[in-house]
C-alpha positions in Angstrom: -13.3 -14.9 -9.2 -13.2 -11.5 -7.6 -15.9 -11.6 -4.9 -15.6 -8.2 -3.1 -17.7 -8.0 0.0 -19.4 -4.6 0.8 -17.2 -2.2 2.7 -19.7 -2.1 5.6 -19.6 -5.8 5.9 -15.8 -5.8 5.9 -15.8 -3.1 8.7 -18.4 -5.0 10.8 -16.6 -8.2 10.5 -13.2 -6.7 11.3 -14.7 -5.0 14.4 -15.9 -8.4 15.5 -12.5 -9.9 14.8 -10.8 -7.1 16.6 -13.0 -7.4 19.6 -12.2 -11.1 19.9 -8.5 -10.7 19.2 -8.1 -7.9 21.6 -9.4 -10.4 24.0 -6.6 -12.5 22.7 -4.7 -11.5 25.8 -6.8 -14.2 27.3 -6.4 -16.6 24.4 -2.6 -16.1 24.2 -2.2 -15.6 27.9 0.3 -12.8 27.2 -0.2 -9.2 28.3 1.4 -6.1 27.0 3.6 -5.9 30.0 4.8 -9.4 29.5 5.7 -8.6 25.9 7.7 -5.6 27.1 9.4 -7.6 29.8 10.5 -10.1 27.2 11.8 -7.3 25.0 10.3 -8.7 21.9 11.6 -7.1 18.7 9.8 -7.6 15.4 12.0 -7.2 12.3 9.6 -5.8 9.7 10.2 -5.2 6.0 8.6 -2.1 4.4 8.7 0.2 1.4 8.7 4.0 1.5 5.2 5.2 2.1 4.2 1.7 3.2 3.0 0.2 6.4 5.2 2.2 8.8 3.9 5.5 7.5 0.4 4.2 7.5 0.6 3.2 11.2 2.2 6.6 12.1 -0.3 8.8 10.3 -3.2 6.7 11.8 -1.8 7.2 15.3 -1.3 3.5 15.8 2.5 3.4 16.0 2.6 4.6 19.6 2.9 2.7 22.9 3.8 -0.6 21.3 4.2 -3.4 23.8 7.2 -4.6 21.7 9.9 -3.0 19.5 9.8 -2.8 15.7 13.0 -2.6 13.7 11.9 -1.4 10.2 14.0 -2.2 7.1 13.1 -0.3 4.0 13.2 -2.0 0.6 12.7 -0.7 -2.9 10.1 -3.3 -3.8 8.2 -6.3 -2.5 10.5 -8.9 -4.1 13.5 -8.2 -1.9 11.2 -8.2 1.2 10.2 -11.7 0.3 13.8 -12.7 -0.1 14.7 -11.2 3.3 11.7 -13.1 4.9 13.6 -16.3 4.0 16.4 -15.4 6.4 16.3 -12.0 8.2 12.8 -10.6 8.6 9.8 -11.6 10.7 7.1 -9.8 8.8 6.7 -8.2 5.3 4.1 -7.9 2.6 3.7 -8.6 -1.1 1.1 -9.4 -3.8 -0.7 -12.8 -3.6 1.0 -14.4 -6.6 4.5 -13.2 -5.7 4.0 -14.7 -2.3 2.9 -18.0 -3.8 5.9 -18.0 -6.1 8.3 -17.8 -3.1 6.2 -20.2 -1.0 6.3 -22.8 -3.9 10.1 -22.6 -3.8 10.0 -23.8 -0.2 10.3 -20.6 1.8 9.3 -21.1 5.5 6.6 -18.4 5.4 2.8 -18.0 5.8 0.3 -15.4 4.8 -1.3 -14.1 8.0 -3.4 -11.2 6.9 -3.5 -8.5 4.2 -5.7 -6.3 2.1 -7.8 -6.4 -1.0 -8.0 -3.7 -3.7 -10.4 -3.2 -6.5 -9.3 -5.6 -9.3 -9.9 -2.9 -11.9 -6.8 -1.1 -10.5 -4.6 -3.8 -12.1 -4.5 -2.8 -15.7 -2.8 -3.2 -19.1 -1.8 0.2 -20.4 -0.9 1.4 -23.9 0.2 4.8 -25.2 -2.6 7.2 -26.0 -1.7 7.1 -29.7 -1.5 3.3 -29.8 -3.6 1.4 -32.4 -4.5 -1.1 -29.6 -8.1 -0.4 -28.6 -9.2 -3.6 -26.9 -7.8 -6.7 -25.3 -8.4 -8.5 -28.7 -5.8 -6.3 -30.2 -3.0 -7.5 -27.9 -2.3 -10.5 -30.1 1.2 -10.4 -31.6 2.2 -7.5 -29.4 5.1 -7.1 -26.9 3.7 -6.8 -23.4 5.7 -6.0 -20.2 5.0 -7.0 -16.6 6.6 -8.4 -13.5 7.6 -12.1 -13.9 5.9 -14.4 -11.4 3.4 -11.8 -10.2 0.4 -9.7 -11.1 1.8 -8.4 -14.3 2.5 -11.7 -16.0 -0.7 -13.2 -14.7 -2.9 -10.3 -15.9 -1.3 -10.5 -19.4 -1.9 -14.3 -19.7 -5.5 -14.1 -18.2 -6.4 -11.2 -20.5 -5.1 -12.9 -23.6 -7.0 -16.1 -22.6 -10.2 -14.1 -21.9 -9.9 -12.5 -25.4 -9.7 -16.0 -27.0 -6.0 -16.0 -27.6 -3.3 -18.3 -26.5 -0.9 -17.0 -23.8 2.0 -17.3 -26.3 0.2 -15.2 -28.9 2.0 -12.1 -27.4 5.6 -11.7 -26.4 6.1 -11.3 -22.7 8.8 -8.9 -21.6 9.7 -9.4 -17.9 10.3 -5.8 -16.7 9.9 -4.2 -13.3 7.7 -1.1 -13.1 10.5 1.5 -13.5 11.9 -0.1 -16.7 8.5 -0.9 -18.1 7.4 2.7 -17.7 10.4 4.0 -19.6 9.9 1.3 -22.3 6.2 2.2 -22.8 6.9 5.9 -23.1 9.8 5.2 -25.6 7.7 2.8 -27.6 9.9 -0.3 -27.2 6.9 -2.2 -25.8 3.3 -2.1 -26.9 1.6 -2.6 -23.5 2.3 -2.7 -19.8 0.5 -4.7 -17.1 0.8 -3.0 -13.8 -1.0 -1.8 -10.6 -1.6 1.4 -8.7 -0.2 4.0 -8.3 1.6 3.3 -11.6 -1.8 3.2 -13.4 -2.8 6.6 -12.2 0.6 8.1 -12.8 0.7 6.7 -16.4 -2.8 7.9 -17.2 -2.5 11.3 -15.6 1.1 12.2 -16.4 2.4 10.0 -19.2 -0.6 10.1 -21.6 -1.3 6.4 -21.3 -4.7 4.7 -21.4 -6.2 1.5 -20.1 -7.2 -1.3 -22.6 -7.9 -4.1 -20.1 -8.1 -4.6 -16.3 -8.2 -7.3 -13.7 -11.9 -7.4 -13.0 -13.0 -11.0 -12.7 -9.4 -12.2 -13.4 -7.3 -11.6 -10.3 -8.0 -11.5 -6.5 -5.8 -8.4 -6.2 -4.8 -9.3 -2.7 -1.7 -8.1 -0.9 -0.7 -10.5 1.8 1.0 -9.7 5.1 3.5 -12.4 5.4 5.4 -13.8 8.4 8.2 -16.3 8.8 7.3 -19.6 10.4 9.9 -18.8 13.1 8.2 -15.5 14.0 4.8 -17.1 14.1 6.1 -19.6 16.6 8.3 -17.4 18.7 6.7 -13.9 18.5 3.0 -14.7 18.0 1.5 -12.1 20.4 3.6 -9.3 18.8 2.8 -10.4 15.3 -0.9 -10.6 16.3 -0.9 -7.0 17.6 0.8 -5.7 14.4 -1.9 -7.4 12.3 -4.6 -5.7 14.3 -3.0 -2.3 14.2 -2.5 -2.5 10.4 -6.1 -3.5 9.9 -7.3 -0.5 12.0 -4.9 1.8 10.2 -6.2 0.6 6.8 -9.8 1.3 7.9 -8.7 4.7 9.1 -7.2 5.5 5.7 -10.5 4.8 3.9 -12.0 7.6 5.9 -9.1 10.0 5.4 -8.0 9.5 1.8 -6.8 13.1 1.1 -4.8 13.2 4.3 -3.3 9.8 3.6 -2.4 10.7 0.0 -0.8 13.9 1.2 1.3 12.2 3.7 2.5 9.5 1.2 3.2 12.2 -1.4 5.5 14.0 1.1 7.4 10.8 1.9 7.7 9.4 -1.7 7.7 12.6 -3.7 5.0 11.2 -5.9 2.4 13.7 -7.1 -0.4 14.0 -4.5 -3.1 13.9 -7.2 -1.7 10.6 -8.5 -1.8 9.1 -5.1 -5.3 10.4 -4.3 -6.5 9.0 -7.6 -4.9 5.6 -6.8 -6.2 5.4 -3.3 -9.7 6.4 -4.3 -9.8 3.7 -7.1 -8.3 1.0 -5.0 -10.4 1.3 -1.8 -7.9 -1.0 -0.2 -9.5 -2.8 2.7 -8.3 -5.4 5.3 -9.2 -9.0 4.6 -10.1 -11.9 6.9 -8.3 -15.0 5.7 -11.3 -17.4 5.6 -12.5 -20.2 3.4 -13.7 -17.8 0.6 -10.2 -16.1 0.4 -8.5 -19.5 0.3 -10.7 -20.7 -2.5 -10.3 -17.6 -4.5 -6.5 -17.6 -4.2 -6.5 -21.3 -4.8 -8.3 -20.8 -8.2 -5.7 -18.1 -9.1 -2.9 -20.4 -8.0 -4.2 -23.2 -10.2 -4.5 -20.9 -13.1 -1.0 -19.5 -12.5 0.3 -23.1 -12.5 -1.4 -23.7 -15.8 0.2 -20.6 -17.3 3.6 -21.8 -16.1 4.0 -18.9 -13.6 4.1 -21.2 -10.6 6.3 -24.2 -10.9 3.9 -26.7 -9.3 0.3 -27.1 -7.9 0.0 -25.7 -4.4 -2.4 -26.3 -1.6 -3.1 -22.7 -0.6 -4.7 -23.7 2.7 -1.2 -24.8 3.8 0.3 -21.5 2.8 -1.9 -19.4 5.1 -2.4 -19.1 8.9 -6.0 -18.2 9.5 -5.6 -17.7 13.2 -4.4 -14.1 13.0 -7.6 -12.9 11.5 -10.0 -15.5 12.7 -12.8 -14.3 15.1 -12.6 -17.5 17.1 -10.9 -20.9 16.9 -12.2 -22.8 13.9 -14.2 -20.0 12.4 -14.1 -19.2 8.7 
């Protein structure tokens, strides 16, 4: 399922997209001065050490032809909730986005990033008798409900030849799950970076399974339908800047990790380990992405994570990363 394009291809494609979209002043017939004159303000949801700090350290937060009002949230879930009513743009994991979209939220995925699927993992304590995914049967496993955690647990059990109810699912967020794993009240924890690096480097945990071949590992940039309609040029510019900033980060991982460590107080070695493993790169929302996320969506519906079958093509707006009208 996880078809990762070579980084050089991603960069080349995004340069082509960027060239076309920076010519979008023609396509949208809106210039920077026009944006400023209209006093457009984007309401953007973020987390500490997230997109705002990435733009700033990459030098792409200056001279914006619009204003950004940042709102900081402790996690992606409340960002999604706020997108329903108060925000223009936010970001979240692919399945969490689909969960909220399935509930009728007026939002679309407009861009995003992909990380190496192996950086989603099921962790156990170092002294655990669990050695492989086959040993997870009958165990108590924690993860986020309706997101990557629950999906990875179900997909891993299925891959190992078990039923998804052959283990007990404990719906816990990362903070509570971390404590529970260390205390021994759960047997395993399905989570993502930088929690994986922190647990393996600092909490004496080890990986028994990962998401390779099981999950797209996509984080979507999400916008409200209202913002897409009323603030399109500003949203477009933000997507382009975030893509450029992400490519910058790939060439400056130590600097990026150091900056995030200062902001979040997480250990710098943990963040550098996480960023190096993830190799998080911008995506173009094209037919291959839609098909991949559709397969994951169908699987999540079968697992009972999503309440109904979805048409992923209707949940995305490809125009913000498309090189030209109608391109894939």
